[in-house]
C-alpha positions in Angstrom: 67.1 161.2 81.3 67.0 159.4 84.4 68.2 162.1 87.2 69.5 161.3 90.6 67.9 158.0 91.8 65.2 157.9 88.7 63.8 161.6 90.5 63.5 163.3 86.9 62.3 160.3 84.9 58.4 160.6 84.8 59.1 164.5 83.5 60.9 162.8 80.7 58.9 160.3 80.1 56.1 163.2 79.9 57.7 165.6 77.7 60.0 163.6 75.4 58.2 159.6 75.1 59.7 159.4 71.6 62.8 159.6 72.7 63.1 157.8 75.5 60.9 154.6 73.0 63.9 155.2 70.1 66.6 155.0 73.0 65.3 151.7 74.7 64.8 150.4 71.3 68.3 150.9 70.8 69.2 149.3 74.3 69.9 150.3 77.6 73.3 150.8 78.9 74.0 147.6 81.3 75.6 149.2 84.3 71.6 151.5 83.9 69.9 148.6 83.2 68.7 147.5 86.7 67.0 151.0 87.6 65.7 151.6 84.3 63.6 148.4 84.7 62.2 149.0 87.7 61.1 152.3 86.5 59.5 151.7 83.3 57.9 148.7 84.7 55.8 150.8 87.5 57.8 148.6 90.4 59.7 151.3 92.1 56.6 153.1 92.7 55.2 149.6 94.1 58.7 149.4 96.6 58.3 152.5 98.0 54.8 152.3 98.7 54.8 148.6 100.7 57.9 149.4 102.8 58.8 145.9 105.0 56.5 143.5 102.9 58.8 141.7 101.4 61.1 141.3 104.6 57.7 140.0 106.1 57.3 137.7 103.2 60.4 135.8 103.7 61.2 135.6 107.1 57.7 135.4 108.6 54.9 133.6 106.0 55.3 129.6 104.4 54.4 128.6 101.2 52.6 125.4 99.9 55.0 125.3 97.4 58.7 125.7 99.0 59.6 122.0 97.9 58.7 122.9 94.2 60.6 126.1 94.5 64.0 124.0 96.0 63.6 121.5 93.5 63.6 123.8 90.4 66.4 126.2 91.5 68.8 124.3 90.2 67.5 123.9 86.3 67.3 128.0 86.5 70.0 129.2 84.5 72.6 126.0 85.3 75.4 127.4 82.7 75.2 130.8 84.2 78.0 131.2 86.8 75.6 133.3 89.7 73.0 130.6 89.7 75.5 127.4 89.4 76.8 127.0 93.1 74.6 125.0 94.9 73.0 126.9 97.9 74.8 129.7 96.7 73.9 133.3 97.2 72.6 133.1 93.6 69.9 130.3 94.1 69.3 131.4 98.1 68.2 134.9 96.4 66.5 133.3 93.7 64.2 131.2 96.0 63.4 133.9 98.6 62.0 135.8 95.6 59.8 132.8 94.3 59.5 132.0 97.6 57.7 135.6 98.4 55.6 135.6 95.3 53.9 132.3 96.2 52.9 133.4 99.8 52.1 137.4 98.2 49.7 135.6 95.0 48.4 132.2 96.9 45.7 132.0 94.0 49.3 131.7 91.3 51.7 130.6 94.2 54.6 129.3 92.1 55.1 127.3 88.3 58.5 126.8 87.0 58.9 128.9 84.3 58.4 132.2 86.6 62.1 131.1 87.8 63.5 132.4 84.8 61.2 135.8 85.0 63.2 136.0 88.7 66.3 135.0 87.6 66.8 137.2 85.6 65.9 140.4 87.1 68.2 139.0 89.5 71.1 139.5 87.6 70.5 143.6 87.4 68.8 144.2 91.0 68.4 143.0 94.6 66.1 140.7 95.7 63.2 142.9 96.8 63.9 145.2 93.8 63.1 142.0 91.8 60.0 141.0 93.6 58.1 144.0 92.9 59.5 143.7 89.5 58.0 140.4 89.4 54.5 141.9 91.0 54.5 144.9 88.3 54.7 142.3 85.7 52.0 139.7 86.8 49.4 142.2 88.5 49.8 145.0 85.8 51.5 148.4 87.1 51.6 149.8 83.4 50.7 147.0 80.7 48.2 144.1 81.3 48.4 141.6 83.9 50.1 138.5 83.0 49.5 136.5 85.8 47.4 134.3 83.6 50.7 132.9 82.2 50.8 130.6 85.5 47.6 130.5 86.9 45.7 126.9 86.7 45.8 125.8 82.9 47.6 128.4 81.7 44.7 130.2 80.5 46.8 133.3 79.5 49.5 131.2 76.8 46.5 129.4 75.4 45.5 132.3 74.5 48.4 134.1 73.3 49.0 131.0 71.3 45.4 131.1 69.8 46.5 134.9 68.7 49.9 134.3 67.6 48.6 131.3 65.5 45.9 133.6 63.9 48.8 136.4 63.2 51.1 133.8 61.5 48.6 132.9 58.8 47.6 136.7 58.3 51.3 138.2 58.2 53.0 134.9 57.2 50.6 133.1 55.0 52.6 130.8 52.9 54.5 129.5 55.7 50.5 129.4 58.2 49.5 127.5 55.4 52.9 125.1 55.1 52.4 124.9 59.1 48.7 123.8 58.6 50.2 121.0 56.3 52.8 119.5 58.6 50.1 119.9 61.6 52.5 122.3 63.5 50.9 125.0 65.6 52.4 127.4 68.4 51.7 124.8 70.9 54.7 122.9 69.8 57.3 125.4 69.7 56.1 129.3 70.9 55.0 128.2 74.4 58.4 129.0 76.1 58.5 132.3 74.5 55.2 133.6 75.6 56.1 131.7 79.8 59.4 133.1 79.7 59.3 136.4 77.6 62.4 134.7 75.5 64.6 134.8 79.1 64.6 130.4 78.7 67.3 129.2 75.9 67.8 132.8 73.8 71.2 133.9 73.6 71.3 136.6 77.1 72.1 139.4 74.5 69.3 139.2 72.9 66.9 138.2 75.7 68.2 141.6 77.5 67.2 143.5 74.6 64.0 141.9 73.8 63.5 142.7 78.2 64.0 146.7 77.8 61.2 146.8 74.9 59.1 144.3 76.8 59.0 146.4 79.9 58.6 149.6 78.2 56.2 148.9 75.3 53.8 145.7 76.6 53.7 142.1 75.4 53.0 142.7 71.6 56.8 142.8 72.1 57.0 139.0 72.7 54.8 138.5 69.4 56.3 140.5 67.3 59.8 139.1 67.9 58.2 135.9 66.9 56.9 136.8 64.0 59.9 138.7 63.3 62.3 135.2 63.9 59.9 133.1 61.8 60.1 135.8 59.0 63.9 135.8 58.9 63.7 131.6 58.2 60.9 131.9 56.2 62.5 130.4 53.3 64.4 127.7 54.9 61.7 126.7 57.4 59.0 126.4 54.5 60.9 123.6 52.6 61.7 121.2 55.8 58.7 118.7 56.7 57.5 118.0 60.3 60.3 116.2 62.3 63.1 119.3 60.5 60.9 121.6 61.0 60.3 121.2 65.2 63.7 121.1 65.2 64.6 124.6 63.5 61.6 126.4 65.1 64.0 125.2 68.4 67.1 126.0 67.5 67.6 129.1 65.4 70.2 129.8 63.4 73.0 132.7 64.8 72.5 135.3 62.6 68.8 135.3 63.6 69.7 135.7 67.2 71.8 139.0 66.6 69.7 141.4 68.7 70.6 144.4 66.0 69.2 142.5 63.1 66.4 141.1 64.7 65.0 144.1 66.6 64.2 146.0 63.5 62.6 143.5 61.7 60.4 143.0 64.8 59.5 146.3 65.1 58.7 147.0 61.3 56.1 144.3 62.3 52.8 146.2 63.0 50.9 144.3 65.5 49.2 146.3 68.2 46.3 147.0 65.8 45.4 143.4 65.1 46.2 142.2 68.4 43.2 144.5 70.0 40.9 142.7 67.0 42.1 139.2 68.4 41.6 140.5 71.6 37.6 141.8 71.6 36.8 138.9 69.4 38.3 136.5 72.3 36.1 138.4 74.6 33.0 138.7 72.9 33.7 134.6 72.5 33.6 133.9 76.0 31.0 135.9 76.9 28.7 133.8 74.4 29.5 130.6 75.9 29.0 132.0 79.4 25.9 133.1 78.1 24.8 129.5 76.9 26.2 128.1 79.6 23.7 130.5 82.4 20.5 130.0 79.9 17.6 127.8 81.7 17.2 124.0 80.4 13.3 124.0 79.3 11.4 122.1 76.9 12.1 125.3 74.2 15.7 124.5 74.2 16.1 121.1 74.3 16.9 119.1 71.3 13.6 117.1 70.4 13.6 113.4 70.1 12.2 111.9 67.4 11.0 108.4 67.3 12.5 106.1 64.3 9.8 104.8 61.9 8.2 101.1 62.6 8.4 99.0 60.5 
């Protein structure tokens, strides 16, 4: 399917996209994962079109986020052997990728959650390859841009959480009602799911399988996995009060973390159409808000203050 160095990939995807999707959902072989991730994300093309750019960013540019990156390096996958050694090759590579991105896109700069994305990528590819895959994700080489996950105020995180809350109410109405009664909202348990695409605190075998599909099919997979986790644990979650519920939502049982159990359940939950509808509703709401803000202030749209009666 791949060919020499990925030379046959695009041809195969065009001819047999259904086969590609099925194979990716089964899990990309670990020895090919780094190359396939680059091919399905569009990052390989970015790398080839921008020779020498990464080296320029790392060696010759300075970043306002350098101290923040250094501070957070040891907090990124602290239990993984590749990142445990202080100032070791893993930590140096992670620093270089994050610094380069903070210079490449100064509007976004650096946010802590980005370290988990870069850290996962560096386990399967070189610094330069990881950098361009990060660019492909955040700038939207294939799928919708994700830089809003890390912009000031995390606007895309807020939007995704609103959509996820609505999906829970529609797809799992009894659990959605229970969450409302216990005053549980997705920002309390699901923010990291979107910010790190399950690379934070989830078992590596599951995170890697999720990333296989996420890079090929897009962010809808993040919603599907979240809904599948809630559906899998539905009967237990619906019995729990606030504090135990919050703990359970951050500590799913081992059987729920089995990729061969969770992923088929996630793929059975069809969300693409509904996500597009919710996106459209959000955009229309934003347009109305902007229109109201742009309306000129005149006596015709100011509230009328009526005099109180004089006794």
